[in-house]
VOGU-3710 file (C-alpha; in Angstrom, 3 decimals, decimal comma):
1> mlnnlfsplp> 95,960/134,654/-68,744  94,244/136,698/-66,012  90,580/136,034/-65,225  88,099/137,546/-62,749  85,260/135,808/-60,867  83,063/138,909/-61,211  83,656/139,701/-64,859  81,872/139,063/-67,011  78,700/138,219/-65,084  75,682/136,785/-66,910
11> vdktqehfde> 73,133/139,259/-68,224  70,195/136,811/-68,148  69,005/136,714/-64,541  65,981/134,479/-65,189  68,059/131,336/-64,666  71,008/130,167/-62,628  74,355/130,054/-64,435  77,092/127,443/-63,921  80,572/128,139/-65,313  83,283/125,508/-65,010
21> llarpgvrie> 86,532/127,282/-64,141  88,838/124,293/-63,717  88,540/120,533/-64,064  91,223/118,039/-63,138  91,046/114,401/-62,071  89,267/114,360/-58,719  88,426/118,084/-58,589  86,150/120,520/-60,407  85,768/124,243/-59,617  82,778/126,215/-60,822
31> rivsqgqasp> 81,263/129,645/-60,466  77,519/129,695/-59,865  75,533/132,905/-60,346  71,985/133,079/-58,947  69,364/135,769/-58,487  66,169/134,605/-56,842  66,568/130,953/-57,839  66,014/128,041/-55,457  65,866/124,266/-55,629  62,539/122,923/-56,895
41> adfwydqpqg> 59,994/122,030/-54,199  60,689/118,618/-52,635  64,033/118,321/-54,501  67,220/117,406/-52,622  70,738/117,244/-54,050  72,446/113,926/-53,261  75,830/114,170/-54,954  78,360/111,329/-55,220  81,245/113,732/-54,521  82,029/116,205/-51,749
51> ewvvvlsgsa> 81,539/119,921/-52,282  83,023/122,982/-50,631  81,099/126,169/-51,407  81,634/129,832/-50,521  79,325/132,792/-51,166  81,307/135,683/-52,668  78,410/138,153/-53,047  74,676/138,201/-52,356  73,149/135,692/-49,943  71,400/132,337/-49,866
61> glrfahesse> 69,583/129,899/-47,629  71,069/126,399/-47,658  69,149/123,558/-46,020  70,425/120,122/-45,036  67,932/117,271/-44,758  69,238/116,304/-41,303  68,898/119,845/-39,876  65,676/121,512/-38,734  66,447/124,967/-40,149  68,323/126,538/-43,032
71> rvlrpgdfve> 71,768/128,079/-42,848  71,934/131,649/-44,121  75,103/132,261/-46,124  76,440/135,758/-46,697  79,641/136,953/-48,401  82,604/135,050/-47,031  80,542/132,235/-45,501  81,533/128,748/-46,615  80,480/125,204/-45,912  81,660/121,704/-46,749
81> ipahcrhrve> 78,973/119,348/-48,008  80,011/115,697/-47,667  79,246/113,235/-50,455  75,627/112,004/-50,331  74,617/114,670/-47,793  71,124/115,642/-48,904  70,817/119,421/-49,248  68,897/122,089/-51,133  68,979/125,820/-51,837  65,922/127,339/-50,139
91> wtdsvlltvw> 66,418/130,803/-51,689  68,948/133,193/-53,176  68,913/136,974/-52,980  66,282/138,337/-55,353  67,879/141,796/-55,656  71,634/141,210/-55,636  73,473/138,585/-57,640  74,591/135,689/-55,492  77,985/134,544/-56,738  79,154/131,189/-55,400
101> lavhfgds> 82,472/129,422/-55,810  82,020/125,641/-55,617  84,793/123,072/-55,397  83,664/119,506/-56,118  86,105/116,823/-55,010  86,394/113,065/-54,784  84,676/110,476/-56,951  82,072/111,678/-59,421
//
């Protein structure tokens, strides 16, 4: 079966959408679609597994607790987030859909 990361895209843009694409022992791949969403104020992700994420379209600001400024991610930009590395999404593009591909790996 052939699938496409850009089709179909969610119609409801008022919330972020998470679609699991593949799950196997030790790895999970998901598509995340955002438009203007961000992490809640004073909220930090602290995940028990590692994550590798790439922005396929749109843009986002990703902030790590140990860094003084955010990283701006544009199409093609990727980053590895080690397990228990506190991070948050400061913003996502409010006009264009931001489509992420996230690979979660290790213990969960």
